C-alpha positions as CSV (number, residue, x, y, z in Angstrom):
1,M,-0.1,0.1,-0.2
2,A,3.0,2.1,0.8
3,D,4.6,1.4,-2.8
4,E,1.9,2.5,-4.4
5,I,1.4,5.9,-2.8
6,A,4.8,6.6,-3.3
7,R,4.3,5.5,-7.0
8,S,1.7,8.2,-7.2
9,Q,2.9,11.2,-5.5
10,Q,6.4,10.9,-7.9
11,Y,4.3,12.7,-10.4
12,E,3.3,15.3,-8.4
13,Y,4.2,19.1,-9.8
14,R,5.8,20.1,-6.7
15,Q,8.4,16.9,-6.8
16,N,9.2,17.5,-10.2
17,S,9.4,21.6,-10.3
18,N,12.9,22.1,-9.5
19,L,13.7,19.8,-12.4
20,V,12.0,21.8,-15.2
21,L,14.5,24.3,-16.9
22,Q,13.6,27.7,-17.8
23,V,14.2,28.8,-21.6
24,D,16.5,31.9,-21.9
25,Y,14.9,33.8,-25.0
26,N,18.2,36.2,-25.4
27,Y,20.1,33.3,-26.9
28,T,16.9,31.7,-28.8
29,D,15.6,32.7,-32.0
30,R,11.9,33.1,-32.2
31,R,11.2,34.0,-36.1
32,S,9.4,31.3,-37.7
33,R,11.0,28.3,-39.7
34,D,9.2,29.8,-43.2
35,E,10.5,33.5,-42.4
36,P,13.0,34.9,-45.1
37,T,16.5,35.3,-43.4
38,G,17.6,37.7,-46.3
39,E,19.8,35.3,-47.5
40,V,20.1,34.9,-51.5
41,M,18.0,31.6,-51.8
42,P,17.4,29.9,-55.3
43,L,13.8,30.7,-57.6
44,N,10.9,28.3,-57.1
45,R,11.1,25.9,-59.9
46,D,7.1,26.1,-60.6
47,I,7.9,29.8,-61.4
48,L,10.3,29.7,-64.2
49,T,8.1,26.5,-65.6
50,G,7.5,27.7,-69.7
51,V,8.9,30.9,-69.2
52,K,12.5,32.1,-71.2
53,M,14.7,34.7,-70.4
54,G,13.4,37.6,-72.2
55,D,10.0,36.7,-73.4
56,K,8.6,39.5,-71.0
57,F,10.9,42.0,-73.0
58,Q,9.3,45.2,-73.9
59,R,10.2,48.0,-76.1
60,G,9.3,51.3,-74.9
61,A,9.5,53.9,-72.0
62,A,8.4,52.7,-67.9
63,P,4.8,53.4,-67.6
64,Q,3.8,56.4,-65.7
65,E,1.6,55.7,-62.2
66,K,-1.9,57.4,-62.5
67,K,-2.6,58.8,-59.6
68,Q,-6.5,59.0,-58.6
69,T,-8.0,60.6,-55.5
70,K,-10.9,59.2,-53.7
71,K,-13.7,60.8,-51.8
72,Q,-14.7,59.5,-48.7
73,K,-18.0,59.8,-47.8
74,S,-19.7,58.1,-44.5
75,S,-23.2,57.4,-45.5
76,K,-23.9,54.4,-47.7
77,D,-26.8,55.9,-49.7
78,E,-24.1,57.6,-52.1
79,I,-22.7,56.3,-55.1
80,K,-19.9,57.1,-57.0
81,V,-19.5,56.8,-60.9
82,A,-16.6,58.1,-62.2
83,S,-15.8,60.1,-64.9
84,S,-14.5,57.4,-67.6
85,V,-18.3,56.6,-67.6
86,L,-19.8,59.9,-69.0
87,V,-16.2,61.2,-70.2
88,S,-13.8,59.7,-72.4
89,G,-10.4,61.0,-71.9
90,D,-8.6,63.7,-70.8
91,A,-8.9,65.4,-74.2
92,E,-12.5,65.7,-73.6
93,L,-12.1,67.0,-70.1
94,A,-10.2,69.9,-71.7
95,G,-12.7,70.4,-74.2
96,L,-10.7,69.4,-77.2
97,Y,-11.9,66.8,-79.8
98,K,-10.7,62.9,-79.6
99,P,-11.3,60.6,-82.5
100,R,-12.6,57.7,-81.8
101,T,-12.1,55.0,-85.0
102,Q,-9.2,54.4,-86.7
103,E,-10.6,56.0,-89.8
104,T,-10.9,59.4,-87.9
105,R,-7.7,58.9,-86.0
106,Q,-6.2,59.1,-89.6
107,T,-7.9,62.0,-90.8
108,F,-7.0,63.9,-87.4
109,E,-3.6,63.3,-88.1
110,V,-3.7,64.6,-91.5
111,L,-5.5,67.9,-90.1
112,L,-2.4,68.3,-87.5
113,D,0.0,68.1,-90.2
114,F,-2.3,70.7,-92.3
115,M,-2.1,72.8,-89.0
116,L,1.5,72.1,-88.9
117,D,2.2,73.5,-92.5
118,A,-0.6,76.7,-92.0
119,L,1.0,77.6,-88.2
120,G,4.4,76.5,-88.2
121,D,6.7,74.8,-85.2
122,N,3.9,75.2,-82.4
123,P,3.6,72.3,-79.5
124,R,0.9,69.9,-80.3
125,E,-1.6,71.1,-77.5
126,I,-1.6,74.4,-79.5
127,L,-2.1,72.3,-82.9
128,H,-4.7,70.1,-81.5
129,G,-6.8,73.3,-80.7
130,A,-6.3,74.6,-83.8
131,V,-8.0,71.5,-85.3
132,D,-10.6,71.9,-82.9
133,E,-11.5,75.3,-83.2
134,C,-11.8,74.8,-87.2
135,L,-14.1,71.6,-86.8
136,K,-16.4,73.6,-84.4
137,I,-16.7,76.4,-86.9
138,L,-16.9,73.8,-90.0
139,K,-19.7,71.7,-88.3
140,N,-21.7,74.7,-87.2
141,D,-24.7,74.7,-89.8
142,T,-25.5,78.0,-88.7
143,Y,-22.9,79.6,-90.6
144,R,-22.8,80.0,-94.2
145,E,-19.7,79.1,-96.4
146,K,-18.4,82.8,-96.8
147,E,-18.7,83.3,-92.6
148,K,-17.1,79.8,-92.2
149,R,-14.4,80.9,-94.5
150,R,-13.6,83.9,-92.6
151,E,-13.8,82.7,-89.7
152,I,-11.1,79.9,-90.6
153,E,-9.0,82.7,-91.8
154,K,-8.9,84.8,-88.3
155,L,-7.5,81.5,-87.0
156,I,-4.7,80.6,-89.4
157,D,-3.3,82.3,-92.4
158,K,-5.2,82.8,-95.7
159,Q,-4.9,79.5,-97.5
160,P,-5.5,78.7,-101.5
161,D,-8.6,77.8,-102.7
162,E,-7.1,74.2,-103.0
163,R,-5.9,74.0,-99.6
164,Y,-9.1,75.6,-98.0
165,A,-11.0,72.8,-100.1
166,L,-9.0,69.9,-98.8
167,L,-9.5,71.6,-95.5
168,V,-13.3,71.1,-95.6
169,N,-13.3,67.5,-97.2
170,L,-11.1,66.7,-94.2
171,S,-13.3,68.1,-91.8
172,K,-16.4,65.8,-93.7
173,K,-14.8,62.8,-92.9
174,V,-14.5,63.5,-89.2
175,T,-17.7,62.1,-88.4
176,D,-17.4,61.4,-84.4
177,F,-17.2,65.3,-83.6
178,V,-19.6,66.6,-81.5
179,L,-20.4,70.3,-80.9
180,E,-20.9,71.4,-77.1
181,D,-24.6,72.4,-77.8
182,D,-25.1,68.4,-78.9
183,A,-23.2,67.1,-76.1
184,E,-25.3,69.2,-73.7
185,E,-28.5,67.6,-75.4
186,N,-27.3,64.1,-75.1
187,Q,-26.3,64.5,-71.3
188,E,-29.7,65.7,-70.9
189,D,-31.3,62.9,-72.4
190,V,-29.0,60.3,-70.3
191,E,-30.2,62.0,-67.2
192,E,-33.8,61.9,-68.5
193,T,-32.9,58.1,-69.5
194,V,-31.5,57.0,-66.0
195,G,-34.0,59.0,-63.9
196,V,-31.2,60.0,-61.3
197,R,-29.8,63.4,-60.4
198,F,-26.1,64.2,-61.1
199,D,-24.1,66.4,-58.8
200,E,-21.0,67.8,-60.7
201,E,-18.5,69.4,-57.8
202,D,-15.3,70.8,-58.4
203,D,-12.8,69.8,-55.7
204,D,-10.1,72.4,-55.6
205,D,-7.7,70.4,-53.3
206,K,-7.7,67.0,-55.2
207,G,-8.9,68.3,-58.9
208,D,-10.6,65.1,-59.7
209,M,-13.6,65.2,-61.5
210,E,-16.5,62.9,-60.1
211,T,-20.0,62.3,-60.7
212,E,-22.1,61.5,-58.1
213,I,-25.6,59.8,-57.5
214,R,-27.7,60.2,-54.5
215,D,-30.6,57.9,-53.4
216,E,-33.4,59.9,-51.8
217,D,-34.5,56.3,-50.0
218,D,-32.4,55.2,-47.7
219,D,-34.0,51.7,-47.5
220,D,-33.3,51.5,-51.8
221,Q,-29.7,49.8,-51.7
222,G,-30.0,48.4,-55.6
223,V,-29.7,51.8,-57.0
224,E,-26.2,51.4,-58.4
225,A,-26.8,48.2,-60.1
226,D,-29.9,49.5,-61.7
227,V,-28.2,52.8,-62.9
228,E,-25.0,50.3,-64.2
229,E,-27.5,48.1,-65.7
230,T,-29.5,50.3,-67.5
231,L,-26.0,51.9,-69.1
232,K,-24.7,49.0,-69.9
233,R,-28.0,48.1,-71.7
234,T,-28.4,51.1,-73.6
235,N,-24.7,51.1,-74.8
236,A,-25.5,47.5,-75.9
237,E,-28.4,48.2,-77.9
238,D,-26.4,51.3,-79.4
239,D,-23.5,48.9,-80.3
240,I,-25.9,46.3,-81.8
241,T,-27.5,49.1,-84.1
242,E,-24.5,50.6,-84.9
243,A,-23.3,47.0,-86.6
244,K,-26.6,46.3,-88.0
245,G,-25.9,49.8,-90.0
246,R,-22.6,48.8,-90.9
247,R,-23.6,45.4,-92.0
248,Q,-26.3,46.4,-94.5
249,Q,-24.4,49.9,-95.7
250,L,-23.0,49.4,-99.1
251,H,-20.1,51.3,-101.1
252,P,-20.5,51.4,-104.9
253,R,-17.3,49.9,-105.2
254,E,-18.4,46.8,-103.6
255,I,-20.9,46.3,-106.3
256,N,-19.8,44.5,-109.7
257,A,-21.3,42.6,-112.5
258,Q,-21.3,39.5,-110.3
259,W,-22.2,40.8,-107.0
260,I,-26.4,39.7,-107.0
261,A,-25.4,36.5,-108.2
262,R,-22.8,35.9,-105.8
263,Q,-25.2,37.0,-102.5
264,V,-28.1,34.6,-104.3
265,S,-25.4,31.8,-104.8
266,N,-24.5,32.1,-101.0
267,V,-28.0,32.3,-99.4
268,L,-30.1,29.6,-101.8
269,K,-27.5,27.3,-102.3
270,I,-28.4,26.6,-106.6
271,D,-26.7,25.8,-109.7
272,E,-25.3,28.5,-111.9
273,V,-28.2,28.5,-114.3
274,E,-30.9,29.2,-111.4
275,V,-28.8,31.9,-110.3
276,Q,-28.5,33.8,-113.4
277,K,-32.0,33.5,-113.6
278,K,-32.9,34.9,-110.2
279,E,-30.5,37.5,-110.9
280,Q,-32.6,38.7,-113.9
281,K,-35.8,38.7,-112.4
282,I,-34.1,40.5,-109.3
283,L,-32.8,43.5,-111.6
284,D,-36.1,43.3,-113.4
285,I,-37.8,44.2,-110.0
286,L,-35.5,46.6,-108.7
287,E,-35.8,48.6,-112.4
288,H,-39.5,48.7,-112.7
289,E,-41.1,48.6,-109.2
290,H,-40.9,51.9,-107.6
291,E,-42.9,51.4,-104.7
292,L,-40.6,49.8,-101.9
293,R,-43.6,47.5,-100.3
294,L,-44.5,45.9,-103.4
295,C,-40.8,45.6,-104.6
296,E,-40.0,44.1,-101.1
297,N,-42.9,41.3,-101.5
298,K,-41.7,40.8,-105.0
299,L,-38.2,40.0,-103.9
300,Y,-39.4,37.8,-101.1
301,D,-41.1,35.6,-103.9
302,V,-38.2,35.6,-106.2
303,L,-35.7,34.5,-103.0
304,D,-38.3,31.8,-101.2
305,A,-37.5,34.2,-98.1
306,W,-38.4,32.3,-95.1
307,E,-34.8,32.2,-93.6
308,K,-33.1,35.1,-91.5
309,D,-30.2,35.7,-94.1
310,R,-32.8,35.8,-96.8
311,F,-34.8,38.4,-94.7
312,D,-31.3,40.1,-94.3
313,L,-30.3,40.0,-98.2
314,V,-33.7,41.4,-99.1
315,K,-33.6,44.3,-96.7
316,V,-30.3,44.8,-98.2
317,L,-31.6,45.1,-101.8
318,V,-34.7,47.7,-100.9
319,Q,-32.4,49.9,-98.9
320,N,-29.5,50.3,-101.8
321,R,-31.9,49.5,-104.7
322,L,-30.9,52.7,-106.9
323,M,-27.2,52.0,-106.3
324,I,-26.9,48.3,-106.9
325,L,-29.1,48.7,-110.1
326,Y,-27.1,51.2,-111.5
327,C,-23.7,49.7,-110.4
328,T,-24.5,46.5,-111.8
329,K,-25.6,48.0,-115.0
330,L,-22.4,50.2,-115.3
331,A,-20.2,47.2,-114.6
332,K,-22.1,45.1,-117.4
333,A,-22.4,48.1,-120.0
334,E,-20.3,48.2,-123.1
335,P,-18.4,51.5,-123.4
336,E,-20.8,54.0,-125.4
337,E,-23.6,52.4,-123.1
338,K,-21.6,53.3,-119.9
339,K,-21.1,57.1,-121.0
340,A,-25.0,57.2,-121.2
341,L,-25.6,55.7,-118.0
342,E,-23.0,58.2,-116.4
343,Q,-24.8,61.2,-117.9
344,E,-27.6,59.7,-116.8
345,M,-27.0,59.4,-113.3
346,S,-25.6,63.0,-113.3
347,A,-28.6,64.5,-114.1
348,N,-30.4,62.9,-111.6
349,A,-30.2,63.9,-108.0
350,D,-30.3,60.3,-106.6
351,L,-28.2,59.2,-108.7
352,S,-25.2,61.7,-109.0
353,P,-24.0,60.9,-105.0
354,I,-23.4,57.4,-106.1
355,L,-21.6,58.4,-109.2
356,R,-19.3,60.8,-107.2
357,K,-18.3,57.6,-104.7
358,L,-17.5,56.0,-107.4
359,K,-15.0,58.7,-109.0
360,N,-13.9,60.7,-106.1
361,V,-10.9,59.3,-104.6
362,E,-8.8,62.6,-104.0
363,V,-9.9,63.1,-100.2
364,D,-8.6,59.3,-99.8
365,D,-5.4,59.5,-101.8
366,A,-4.5,62.9,-99.7
367,I,-4.9,61.0,-96.7
368,Q,-2.7,58.0,-97.6
369,D,-0.4,60.0,-99.3
370,T,0.5,62.1,-95.9
371,L,0.6,58.7,-94.0
372,D,2.9,57.5,-96.4
373,K,4.9,60.6,-96.0
374,K,5.0,60.3,-92.1
375,E,6.0,56.5,-92.2
376,K,8.9,57.2,-94.5
377,A,10.2,60.1,-92.3
378,A,9.5,57.9,-89.0
379,A,11.3,55.2,-90.6
380,A,14.6,57.5,-91.8
381,K,14.4,59.0,-88.6
382,R,14.9,55.9,-86.7
383,N,17.5,54.6,-89.2
384,A,19.6,57.4,-88.7
385,E,19.1,57.2,-84.7
386,A,20.0,53.4,-85.1
387,G,23.5,54.8,-87.2
388,Q,24.3,57.1,-84.6
389,Q,24.1,55.0,-81.6
390,A,25.8,52.0,-83.6
391,M,28.8,54.6,-84.1
392,A,29.0,55.5,-80.8
393,M,29.1,52.4,-79.4
394,G,32.1,51.3,-82.0
395,A,30.0,48.5,-84.2
396,Y,27.4,48.8,-86.7
397,E,24.3,47.0,-86.1
398,P,23.2,44.5,-88.8
399,K,20.6,46.3,-91.4
400,L,17.4,45.2,-90.5
401,V,14.7,44.3,-93.9
402,K,10.9,44.8,-93.7
403,F,9.0,42.6,-95.9
404,D,5.9,44.3,-94.4
405,E,7.1,47.4,-96.4
406,L,8.6,45.6,-99.5
407,A,5.5,43.7,-100.1
408,F,3.3,44.9,-103.1
409,A,0.6,46.9,-101.8
410,Q,-1.8,46.5,-105.1
411,G,-2.1,42.8,-104.8
412,S,-1.4,40.1,-107.3
413,H,-4.3,41.0,-109.8
414,F,-2.8,44.8,-110.4
415,N,-2.3,45.4,-113.8
416,S,0.6,47.9,-114.9
417,N,-0.1,47.7,-118.4
418,K,-3.1,49.8,-119.2
419,K,-3.1,49.2,-122.9
420,C,-3.1,45.8,-124.6
421,V,-2.1,45.6,-128.8
422,L,-3.4,42.7,-129.8
423,P,-1.7,40.9,-132.9
424,Q,-3.4,40.6,-136.6
425,G,-6.2,37.6,-136.7
426,T,-7.4,38.7,-133.4
427,E,-11.1,37.8,-133.2
428,K,-13.3,39.6,-130.6
429,T,-16.9,38.8,-129.7
430,Q,-19.0,40.9,-126.9
431,K,-21.3,39.1,-124.8
432,K,-23.5,40.1,-122.4
433,T,-21.1,39.6,-119.4
434,Y,-18.0,39.0,-120.9
435,E,-15.7,39.7,-123.9
436,S,-14.4,36.2,-125.9
437,V,-11.1,37.1,-127.3
438,I,-9.6,34.6,-129.6
439,I,-5.7,35.4,-130.6
440,P,-4.3,33.2,-133.4
441,P,-1.2,31.3,-132.8
442,Q,2.0,33.0,-133.0
443,K,4.2,31.9,-136.1
444,P,7.9,30.4,-135.4
445,K,10.7,33.0,-136.0
446,P,12.4,32.2,-139.7
447,F,15.6,30.1,-139.6
448,E,18.7,32.4,-139.5
449,K,21.2,31.5,-142.2
450,G,23.0,28.4,-141.7
451,E,20.8,27.3,-138.5
452,E,19.4,24.0,-138.9
453,L,18.3,21.1,-137.2
454,I,21.2,18.8,-135.8
455,P,20.3,14.9,-136.6
456,I,20.9,12.6,-134.0
457,D,23.6,10.7,-136.1
458,R,25.6,13.8,-136.3
459,L,26.3,13.8,-132.0
460,P,29.2,11.6,-131.2
461,K,28.6,7.7,-130.6
462,W,29.0,7.8,-127.3
463,A,26.2,10.4,-126.7
464,Q,23.7,8.7,-129.2
465,D,22.8,6.0,-126.9
466,A,20.8,8.5,-124.7
467,F,18.5,9.8,-127.6
468,Q,17.1,6.7,-128.9
469,G,13.9,7.6,-130.6
470,F,14.9,11.2,-131.7
471,A,15.3,11.7,-135.2
472,S,16.8,15.3,-134.5
473,L,17.6,17.8,-131.9
474,N,14.8,20.7,-131.5
475,R,16.0,24.3,-132.5
476,I,16.9,25.2,-128.9
477,Q,18.9,22.2,-128.7
478,S,20.4,22.6,-132.0
479,K,21.6,26.2,-131.0
480,I,23.6,25.5,-128.1
481,C,24.7,21.4,-128.7
482,D,28.2,22.3,-129.2
483,K,28.5,24.3,-126.2
484,A,26.8,21.7,-124.0
485,L,28.3,17.9,-125.0
486,K,32.1,20.2,-126.1
487,S,32.4,22.3,-123.5
488,D,32.4,23.3,-119.8
489,G,31.7,26.8,-119.8
490,N,28.3,27.9,-117.6
491,L,24.9,28.0,-119.7
492,L,21.6,30.1,-118.8
493,I,18.9,28.9,-120.6
494,C,15.8,30.6,-120.6
495,A,12.8,28.8,-122.4
496,P,9.3,27.8,-122.0
497,T,7.9,24.7,-120.5
498,G,8.2,22.0,-123.2
499,A,10.9,23.4,-124.9
500,G,13.6,20.4,-124.2
501,K,15.6,21.9,-121.4
502,T,15.9,18.5,-119.8
503,N,17.4,17.2,-123.1
504,V,20.1,20.3,-122.4
505,A,20.9,18.7,-118.7
506,V,21.4,15.2,-120.2
507,M,23.9,16.6,-122.8
508,C,25.6,18.2,-120.1
509,I,25.7,15.2,-117.9
510,L,27.1,13.2,-120.9
511,R,29.7,16.2,-121.3
512,E,31.1,15.1,-117.8
513,V,30.6,10.8,-118.2
514,S,32.7,11.6,-121.4
515,K,35.9,12.6,-119.2
516,H,35.6,9.3,-117.4
517,M,35.2,7.2,-120.3
518,N,37.7,4.3,-121.2
519,E,38.5,3.6,-124.8
520,N,36.7,0.5,-125.0
521,G,33.5,2.5,-123.9
522,S,33.4,1.3,-120.1
523,I,32.9,4.5,-117.7
524,R,35.3,5.1,-114.5
525,K,32.0,5.4,-112.3
526,D,33.9,6.3,-108.9
527,E,35.4,9.8,-110.3
528,F,32.6,11.6,-110.5
529,K,28.8,12.6,-109.6
530,C,26.5,14.9,-110.9
531,I,24.0,16.7,-109.4
532,Y,20.4,17.9,-110.6
533,V,18.5,20.4,-108.6
534,A,14.9,20.3,-109.3
535,P,12.9,23.6,-109.2
536,M,9.8,21.7,-106.9
537,R,10.1,18.5,-104.8
538,S,7.2,17.0,-107.0
539,L,9.6,17.2,-110.1
540,V,12.3,15.1,-108.4
541,Q,10.8,11.7,-108.8
542,E,9.7,12.4,-112.5
543,M,13.3,13.9,-113.3
544,V,14.7,10.3,-111.7
545,G,12.6,8.3,-113.8
546,S,13.2,10.3,-117.2
547,F,17.4,10.2,-115.9
548,K,17.1,6.5,-115.3
549,K,15.6,5.5,-118.7
550,R,18.2,7.7,-120.8
551,L,21.3,6.9,-118.7
552,A,20.4,3.1,-118.7
553,P,22.7,2.3,-121.6
554,Y,25.5,3.6,-119.7
555,G,24.7,1.5,-116.6
556,L,24.7,4.8,-114.3
557,E,22.9,4.8,-111.2
558,V,20.4,7.6,-110.4
559,G,19.0,8.6,-107.3
560,E,16.8,11.2,-105.2
561,M,17.6,12.8,-101.9
562,T,14.6,15.1,-100.5
563,G,13.1,15.6,-97.1
564,D,11.2,12.5,-97.6
565,Q,13.7,10.6,-99.2
566,Q,17.3,10.1,-97.9
567,M,20.3,7.9,-98.7
568,T,22.6,5.8,-97.1
569,K,26.3,6.2,-97.3
570,E,26.8,2.9,-99.2
571,Q,24.1,3.9,-101.6
572,F,25.4,7.5,-102.2
573,M,28.8,6.2,-103.0
574,L,27.2,3.9,-105.7
575,T,25.2,6.4,-107.2
576,Q,26.5,8.9,-109.8
577,I,23.5,10.9,-110.9
578,I,21.6,12.7,-107.8
579,S,18.3,14.5,-108.0
580,I,17.3,17.1,-105.3
């Protein structure tokens, strides 16, 4: 019993308290094991997976941090709408015009160059302001033409008539410029549509423009989502409407003689004969049916328009009825009929704009020329700076060739020869949709004095076996036979397909074979090899078969080496003629 009590008491705290060691934290590190010590550590392998040195390199200046200030509001019923929702960009905050599309941006750059020529070397802000003031004057319908020019001359020096006309035409191509009065009306429309009150406050200390929407009801906490959803829905509807308008708008240059046939073939999927019948019916309807409703109904009947794509085609045909009709007529008309149609279109107020769009390219050419000049000047400046930098470093950088600038801009259908003189005996037949031209075969050039076709039996005996079945060489082969068989000079032969260039190559091979031929006619095959380079991989096998047949009497081995067919070292040593 006493032993059990002694065993239980040996685990009491007072028996073991003097045995516990106290930790001296002055000599210990309290940091966690995962805390970095400042020692250089290797990067994590997962971070470097799939990333190479230089992948994230970017050419340009370091991005500038945009400092934004926020107002502190204590009440939860205040909703902040940043200025970017209703105002786009710093230029609009300053009251200056900012282009929104690629076309208007190009036109705006040309306008800046125009102002640079008129006002001289000034900062971009001044040129930008001058362009903005000119657009305000030219876009203001309350001014007459003389008043507009008078106001323009007050801003810039007096310009010649050609320069002023160019300025007016450029301003017409700026389609996204909005006057201040129109902007205020649009702002009022937005306020009425959203149904909330916009409080604009000027913060002199922070200089940040913000628009605050206050909620009158403390219990209504969903106003922010409603306003945002309303704005998004309005913008989405505008984008859809604008996209549909762009899709249905046509330019006269897009319409040619086969435009209607292509559209009908795309939506109906019928054969060519039926397409031509449908095309003629559509042209008759567009020409004789002047009431739009009846015209639309008849087009529905012709196209069996119960599917959506056919509905769209009918809508395009009705909306652009005159443009499609007269552009198709012009494309199919003969020269005399074309002149009569152009006179008719010039006299009609509805058709004259279509004709002007077909022929008026002055402004587009001016814009393109200006952009090309700017691009060339920028490229020259970059090259000069690169050369100076290379000279400063003591070495020249390699010259870079820009293939995009060397590419032919006109495309593969460009025809530089505007006049085509046909030979005598040519027959021309004018069809309804095309012109048939039958050119007689060209007569061969008469033989020169002393020129003749060389018969095969006149060739050296060691060369006749390669031309079995031939009576004589043709004209080109006869002319260069001596140089190919009896000399080692270089030959450059330019002849059309089927002129016998392969036989010339055979004669050159026979010239090399003759150098390694014994008196008894045997050939020392291990002393030479001939390489034939085919222009295309598909011709390699064809040339191998032709050479095997021609050179079979000589016992020569012919092989091919391409990306698909390779040769071993042993095969290469046993082969005399290799086609690659």
